C-alpha positions as CSV (number, residue, x, y, z in Angstrom):
1,X,40.7,168.6,118.0
2,X,43.5,170.9,118.7
3,X,43.7,172.3,122.2
4,X,45.7,175.3,121.0
5,X,43.1,176.2,118.6
6,X,40.3,176.0,121.0
7,X,42.2,178.5,123.3
8,X,42.2,180.9,120.5
9,X,40.1,184.0,121.8
10,X,39.3,185.0,118.2
11,X,37.6,181.6,117.4
12,X,33.9,181.1,118.3
13,X,31.7,178.2,118.0
14,X,28.2,178.8,116.5
15,X,25.8,175.9,116.9
16,X,28.8,173.5,116.7
17,X,30.1,174.9,113.5
18,X,33.4,176.8,113.6
19,X,33.2,180.8,113.6
20,X,35.4,183.1,111.8
21,X,37.9,185.1,114.0
22,X,38.6,188.8,113.4
23,X,41.6,190.4,113.8
24,X,45.2,190.4,112.4
25,X,47.7,187.2,112.8
26,X,51.4,187.9,113.2
27,X,53.5,186.0,110.9
28,X,56.0,185.6,113.6
29,X,53.3,183.9,115.8
30,X,51.7,181.7,113.3
31,X,53.2,178.9,111.2
32,X,51.0,179.0,108.0
33,X,50.4,176.0,105.8
34,X,49.2,176.3,102.4
35,X,47.0,173.0,102.5
36,X,45.3,174.4,105.8
37,X,46.6,171.4,108.0
38,X,49.1,171.9,110.8
39,X,52.0,169.8,110.6
40,X,53.0,170.0,114.2
41,X,50.4,170.7,116.6
42,X,53.0,171.5,119.3
43,X,54.8,174.2,117.3
44,X,51.7,176.0,116.2
45,X,50.7,179.0,118.4
46,X,47.7,181.4,117.5
47,X,47.5,184.7,119.5
48,X,44.6,187.2,120.1
49,X,44.5,190.0,117.4
50,X,45.8,193.0,118.9
51,X,44.2,195.4,116.6
52,X,40.4,194.7,116.8
53,X,40.0,197.3,113.7
54,X,41.9,194.9,111.3
55,X,40.1,191.9,109.8
56,X,41.8,188.5,108.6
57,X,40.3,185.4,107.2
58,X,41.6,182.7,109.2
59,X,40.8,180.1,106.8
60,X,42.5,182.0,103.9
61,X,45.5,183.8,105.7
62,X,47.4,186.0,103.4
63,X,51.1,184.8,102.7
64,X,53.5,186.5,105.0
65,X,54.9,188.6,102.0
66,X,51.6,190.0,101.5
67,X,51.2,191.0,105.2
68,X,54.3,193.0,104.9
69,X,53.7,194.9,102.0
70,X,50.2,196.0,103.4
71,X,50.6,196.7,107.1
72,X,47.3,198.2,107.2
73,X,44.8,196.3,105.4
74,X,41.1,197.5,104.4
75,X,38.7,196.1,106.9
76,X,36.0,193.8,105.2
77,X,32.8,192.5,106.3
78,X,32.8,189.2,108.0
79,X,32.0,186.2,105.8
80,X,30.2,183.4,107.0
81,X,32.4,180.1,106.9
82,X,31.0,177.3,104.8
83,X,30.1,174.2,106.9
84,X,31.5,171.0,105.5
85,X,29.1,168.0,105.3
86,X,30.0,165.3,107.7
87,X,32.2,162.7,106.1
88,X,33.3,159.1,106.5
89,X,36.5,159.4,108.6
90,X,37.5,155.8,107.0
91,X,37.1,154.2,110.5
92,X,34.8,151.2,111.4
93,X,32.6,152.6,108.3
94,X,30.8,155.3,110.2
95,X,30.1,158.9,109.8
96,X,32.1,161.3,112.1
97,X,29.6,162.9,114.4
98,X,31.8,165.9,115.1
99,X,33.1,167.3,111.9
100,X,36.1,169.6,112.0
101,X,35.6,173.2,111.5
102,X,37.1,174.5,108.4
103,X,39.2,177.1,110.3
104,X,40.6,174.4,112.6
105,X,44.3,173.7,112.0
106,X,43.5,169.8,111.7
107,X,44.4,166.8,113.3
108,X,48.0,166.0,114.3
109,X,49.7,164.1,111.5
110,X,50.9,160.7,112.7
111,X,53.9,159.1,111.1
112,X,53.1,156.5,108.2
113,X,54.3,153.1,109.0
114,X,57.7,152.6,107.2
115,X,58.7,156.3,107.8
116,X,60.6,158.4,110.0
117,X,59.0,161.0,112.0
118,X,60.5,163.6,114.3
119,X,58.5,165.9,116.7
120,X,61.3,168.7,116.0
121,X,60.7,169.2,112.4
122,X,62.8,171.7,110.2
123,X,61.0,174.9,109.3
124,X,61.8,175.8,105.7
125,X,62.3,179.4,104.5
126,X,58.4,179.8,103.7
127,X,57.4,179.0,107.2
128,X,56.2,175.5,106.7
129,X,57.4,172.5,108.5
130,X,59.2,169.9,106.7
131,X,59.1,166.4,108.2
132,X,62.0,164.0,108.3
133,X,62.8,161.6,105.7
134,X,59.2,161.3,104.6
135,X,59.4,160.6,100.9
136,X,56.7,159.3,98.6
137,X,54.4,159.2,101.7
138,X,51.1,157.5,100.5
139,X,52.3,156.8,96.7
140,X,54.9,154.2,97.1
141,X,55.7,151.5,99.7
142,X,58.6,151.6,101.8
143,X,61.9,150.3,100.2
144,X,62.4,146.6,100.6
145,X,65.7,144.9,100.8
146,X,66.5,142.8,97.5
147,X,67.1,139.3,98.4
148,X,70.4,138.0,97.9
149,X,70.9,135.8,94.8
150,X,71.2,132.0,95.3
151,X,74.7,131.0,94.7
152,X,74.9,128.2,92.3
153,X,75.6,124.8,93.5
154,X,79.1,123.9,93.7
155,X,80.2,121.5,91.1
156,X,82.5,119.3,93.4
157,X,79.2,118.7,95.5
158,X,77.2,117.8,92.7
159,X,79.9,115.3,91.4
160,X,80.0,113.9,95.1
161,X,76.2,113.4,94.8
162,X,76.4,111.7,91.8
163,X,79.1,109.4,92.8
164,X,77.3,108.6,95.9
165,X,74.2,107.8,94.0
166,X,76.1,105.5,91.7
167,X,77.6,103.7,94.9
168,X,74.3,103.2,96.3
169,X,72.9,101.8,92.9
170,X,75.9,99.4,92.7
171,X,75.8,98.2,96.3
172,X,72.1,97.6,95.6
173,X,72.6,95.3,92.6
174,X,75.4,93.5,94.5
175,X,73.2,93.0,97.4
176,X,70.6,91.4,95.3
177,X,72.8,89.3,93.3
178,X,74.4,88.0,96.4
179,X,71.1,87.4,98.0
180,X,70.1,85.4,95.0
181,X,73.3,83.4,95.2
182,X,72.9,82.6,98.8
183,X,69.6,81.4,98.2
184,X,70.9,78.6,95.9
185,X,71.5,75.2,97.4
186,X,75.0,74.8,98.6
187,X,76.7,71.3,98.0
188,X,80.1,70.6,99.4
189,X,82.0,67.2,98.6
190,X,85.1,66.8,100.4
191,X,88.1,65.0,98.9
192,X,90.6,62.3,100.4
193,X,93.8,64.4,100.3
194,X,97.3,63.2,100.5
195,X,100.5,65.3,101.4
196,X,104.0,64.6,101.6
197,X,105.6,64.4,105.2
198,X,107.1,67.9,106.1
199,X,105.7,69.4,103.0
200,X,103.7,72.7,103.2
201,X,100.0,72.2,102.9
202,X,98.0,73.6,99.9
203,X,95.8,76.6,100.7
204,X,93.6,76.1,97.7
205,X,90.1,75.0,99.1
206,X,89.5,73.5,95.5
207,X,92.1,70.7,96.5
208,X,90.0,69.7,99.6
209,X,86.5,69.9,98.3
210,X,84.2,70.4,95.4
211,X,81.8,73.3,95.9
212,X,78.6,74.0,94.2
213,X,75.7,76.5,94.5
214,X,78.2,79.4,95.8
215,X,81.9,80.6,95.2
216,X,84.6,78.8,96.8
217,X,85.7,82.2,98.1
218,X,82.6,82.2,100.5
219,X,83.9,79.2,102.2
220,X,86.8,78.8,104.8
221,X,89.2,75.8,104.8
222,X,90.8,74.8,108.3
223,X,93.8,72.5,108.6
224,X,94.8,73.6,111.8
225,X,94.5,69.9,113.3
226,X,97.0,68.5,110.8
227,X,100.6,67.7,111.9
228,X,102.7,67.6,108.7
229,X,105.9,66.5,110.7
230,X,104.3,63.1,111.3
231,X,102.9,60.5,109.0
232,X,99.0,59.6,109.6
233,X,95.5,60.6,108.8
234,X,94.0,64.0,110.1
235,X,90.9,65.8,109.8
236,X,90.2,69.0,107.9
237,X,86.9,71.0,107.8
238,X,85.3,73.2,105.1
239,X,82.8,75.7,106.3
240,X,80.3,77.3,103.8
241,X,78.0,79.8,105.6
242,X,76.4,77.8,108.7
243,X,77.5,74.6,107.6
244,X,80.7,72.6,108.3
245,X,82.0,69.7,106.4
246,X,84.4,67.3,107.1
247,X,87.3,65.6,105.3
248,X,90.5,63.4,105.6
249,X,94.1,64.2,104.7
250,X,97.0,61.7,105.1
251,X,100.5,62.7,105.6
252,X,102.9,60.4,103.9
253,X,106.5,60.3,103.3
254,X,106.9,60.5,99.8
255,X,110.7,59.8,100.1
256,X,111.5,56.5,98.5
257,X,111.8,53.8,101.0
258,X,115.5,52.6,101.1
259,X,117.9,50.1,102.5
260,X,121.4,49.1,101.8
261,X,121.8,45.7,99.9
262,X,124.6,43.6,100.0
263,X,126.1,40.8,97.9
264,X,125.2,37.2,98.6
265,X,128.0,34.5,97.7
266,X,126.9,31.2,96.4
267,X,128.7,28.3,95.0
268,X,127.4,26.0,92.0
269,X,126.1,22.6,94.0
270,X,128.2,19.7,93.4
271,X,126.5,17.2,91.2
272,X,123.6,15.5,93.1
273,X,123.9,18.3,95.8
274,X,120.6,20.0,96.6
275,X,120.8,24.0,96.2
276,X,120.8,26.0,99.1
277,X,117.4,28.1,100.0
278,X,118.1,31.8,100.4
279,X,115.7,34.5,102.4
280,X,115.1,38.0,101.1
281,X,116.4,39.4,104.2
282,X,120.0,38.1,103.4
283,X,120.7,40.7,100.5
284,X,119.8,43.7,103.0
285,X,122.3,45.0,105.4
286,X,120.5,45.0,108.9
287,X,118.9,48.1,110.4
288,X,119.5,50.2,107.2
289,X,115.9,50.5,106.4
290,X,114.6,54.4,106.0
291,X,111.2,53.1,107.4
292,X,110.0,51.7,110.6
293,X,109.3,47.9,110.9
294,X,110.3,46.9,107.5
295,X,109.7,43.8,105.8
296,X,111.4,42.0,102.6
297,X,110.4,39.5,99.9
298,X,111.7,38.7,96.6
299,X,109.9,40.6,93.9
300,X,107.7,38.3,91.8
301,X,109.0,36.0,89.4
302,X,112.4,35.6,91.1
303,X,114.1,32.4,91.1
304,X,117.2,32.0,92.9
305,X,117.9,28.5,92.1
306,X,118.0,29.2,88.3
307,X,121.3,31.3,89.0
308,X,122.9,28.7,90.8
309,X,123.7,26.7,88.0
310,X,126.4,28.9,86.4
311,X,129.1,31.0,88.0
312,X,128.5,34.8,87.5
313,X,127.1,38.0,89.2
314,X,123.0,38.2,89.1
315,X,120.8,41.0,90.1
316,X,118.0,39.8,92.5
317,X,115.0,42.2,93.1
318,X,113.9,42.7,96.7
319,X,110.6,44.3,97.6
320,X,110.8,46.4,100.9
321,X,107.6,47.5,102.9
322,X,107.3,49.6,106.0
323,X,104.7,49.7,108.6
324,X,102.6,52.6,106.8
325,X,102.2,50.1,103.7
326,X,104.8,52.3,101.6
327,X,106.9,49.9,99.3
328,X,109.9,50.0,97.2
329,X,111.9,47.6,95.1
330,X,115.7,47.4,95.8
331,X,118.3,45.5,93.6
332,X,120.6,43.4,95.4
333,X,123.4,41.0,94.0
334,X,123.9,37.4,93.9
335,X,127.5,36.1,93.0
336,X,127.8,32.7,92.1
337,X,131.4,31.2,92.5
338,X,132.9,27.6,91.7
339,X,134.0,27.2,95.1
340,X,132.2,28.6,98.2
341,X,134.0,31.6,100.0
342,X,135.5,30.9,103.4
343,X,136.9,34.5,104.0
344,X,137.8,37.8,102.7
345,X,141.3,39.4,103.2
346,X,140.4,43.0,103.9
347,X,143.3,45.3,103.3
348,X,143.0,49.1,103.6
349,X,145.1,52.1,103.0
350,X,144.3,55.5,104.1
351,X,143.8,58.4,101.7
352,X,144.4,62.4,102.2
353,X,143.4,63.8,98.9
354,X,141.1,65.2,97.8
355,X,139.3,64.3,100.9
356,X,140.1,61.8,103.9
357,X,139.0,58.4,103.7
358,X,140.2,54.8,102.9
359,X,140.8,52.5,100.0
360,X,139.9,48.9,101.2
361,X,140.2,45.9,99.0
362,X,138.4,42.5,99.7
363,X,139.9,39.4,98.3
364,X,137.8,36.2,98.3
365,X,139.7,33.2,99.8
366,X,138.3,29.6,99.2
367,X,139.4,26.1,100.2
368,X,138.8,24.4,96.8
369,X,142.5,23.4,96.6
370,X,142.6,21.9,100.1
371,X,142.8,18.5,98.5
372,X,146.0,19.7,96.7
373,X,147.7,20.6,100.1
374,X,147.8,24.2,99.0
375,X,145.3,25.2,101.7
376,X,143.3,28.5,101.3
377,X,143.7,30.5,98.1
378,X,142.2,33.2,96.0
379,X,139.1,32.1,94.2
380,X,139.3,34.7,91.4
381,X,136.8,37.2,92.8
382,X,137.6,40.5,94.6
383,X,136.1,44.0,95.0
384,X,137.3,47.5,96.2
385,X,135.5,50.0,98.3
386,X,136.9,53.6,98.3
387,X,135.4,55.8,100.9
388,X,135.7,59.7,101.1
389,X,134.9,61.7,104.2
390,X,134.1,65.4,103.4
391,X,134.9,68.1,105.8
392,X,131.6,70.4,105.0
393,X,128.5,70.1,103.4
394,X,129.3,72.4,100.5
395,X,132.2,69.8,99.3
396,X,130.1,66.7,100.0
397,X,127.2,68.4,97.6
398,X,129.5,69.3,95.1
399,X,131.0,65.7,94.9
400,X,127.8,63.8,94.9
401,X,125.5,66.2,92.5
402,X,122.3,64.6,91.9
403,X,123.3,61.2,93.6
404,X,123.3,58.8,90.6
405,X,123.6,55.0,91.3
406,X,126.9,54.8,89.7
407,X,129.4,57.8,90.1
408,X,132.9,58.8,89.1
409,X,134.7,60.7,91.5
410,X,138.6,61.6,91.4
411,X,138.9,59.1,88.6
412,X,137.4,56.1,90.7
413,X,134.1,54.9,89.0
414,X,131.8,52.6,91.0
415,X,128.4,52.0,92.6
416,X,127.7,54.9,94.9
417,X,126.4,54.6,98.3
418,X,125.6,58.2,99.9
419,X,125.6,59.0,103.8
420,X,124.2,62.4,103.9
421,X,124.5,62.5,107.8
422,X,128.1,61.8,108.1
423,X,128.9,63.5,104.5
424,X,130.5,60.3,103.2
425,X,130.7,58.9,99.7
426,X,131.4,55.4,99.0
427,X,132.4,53.9,95.6
428,X,132.3,50.0,95.1
429,X,134.4,48.5,92.1
430,X,134.7,45.0,91.2
431,X,138.2,44.0,90.7
432,X,138.8,41.2,88.1
433,X,141.7,39.0,87.8
434,X,143.3,40.7,84.8
435,X,142.9,44.3,86.9
436,X,144.7,42.9,89.8
437,X,147.5,41.4,87.6
438,X,148.0,44.6,85.8
439,X,148.3,46.5,89.4
440,X,150.8,43.8,90.4
441,X,152.8,44.2,87.5
442,X,152.6,40.7,86.3
443,X,150.5,38.3,88.2
444,X,148.5,38.4,91.1
445,X,149.3,36.0,94.0
446,X,146.9,33.1,94.7
447,X,147.8,31.5,98.2
448,X,146.2,33.2,101.1
449,X,149.7,33.9,102.7
450,X,151.2,35.5,99.8
451,X,148.1,37.7,99.4
452,X,148.5,39.0,103.0
453,X,152.3,39.7,102.2
454,X,151.7,41.6,99.0
455,X,149.4,44.1,100.8
456,X,151.5,44.6,103.4
457,X,154.4,45.2,101.3
458,X,152.4,48.0,99.7
459,X,151.5,49.7,103.0
460,X,148.2,48.2,103.6
461,X,146.8,46.8,106.8
462,X,145.0,43.7,106.6
463,X,142.6,41.3,108.5
464,X,140.1,38.4,108.0
465,X,136.5,39.0,107.6
466,X,134.3,36.0,108.0
467,X,131.1,37.8,108.5
468,X,129.5,38.5,105.2
């Protein structure tokens, strides 16, 4: 109930019902509402009618314009107000026990949720109260903010997701394939490997083992215990998964085993005389074998005695073997003369071009003519050694080339001997009697003393050599 309406002295209550109040209501003091409801209870004020002779219907007040045009309205008899039946107030489904009289200004309007209400509402020109920001009350729900539209998925993100998915699928395929491969029985058979001394070892695992049941790329080779600078047998390993397999590798010197051979001089035996026996070591210069603990033997089928029946130069094959079992066959020379060699007159001359060195002639002297009183004499066998000493490796390598067995250098042809450590090249040339006669400009001397004098007159230095 509105307290201001109860205070109005012109309103009476008859048996709980609203009574009609007589008297005039000033438009300045009453804010009329055509709907009969008070919009703002605090601003609505009802005053006593100053003129009791004037009658006003409080339920249907006249508009202010009418009151102003009829300042003295005609009094009318009071009319009993109609009593409104009790109605359901909509609360808890019950009937309101205290119905509101028709002449009551009504309950104070409460703001509807979602709207704005102000106690100090504006009064329009007709005297009605206008609420603030109340629109479409009871007919439309409060305005809702429209949800923002979702942005479409970025294409780059979509592509990344697709690539990631494909990668996951590929990895899964690889994993199951590898798992199936790992489940296969792995078999590794190592090999016996041989490698050259000082040669770089192979890194191809297939050279060391035969692998089945898995890829060789899934296995590891270990040759860390192998010393390539020393000949011998070493161990290597191949590891596949958790299993390790061992093998052997031999480091061998693949350089041909060599030694310096020498000529052996023999004489045709006299009638009824037994031939002399020869050993293979006699055809090798001592301490020239490239291996260690070398041994020598005549090659199969070699018969020295068959060469002693007639003078001449014969090839003799010698087999050389080192302590590691490496072998090689060398060729030496057997010179069979009519008379045994007693000594060699060795005469040498220095060289200065194209390299420093010497020219050394060896003239064989025998005693076959001792019976005639001629003493020692030339027995028609001689050879020449021409030695070149090079100042640097470049000149030496240019001269020797591929190191053939027979080489021509500075117009000298002969059997070649190479000394890489001392950068020395030696050419051996056999000197026939005709060659010596040509160089002498007639006849080469025969007696030992004359041979000596001949070379000394040409500037040579001579000496006797009996160790041959």
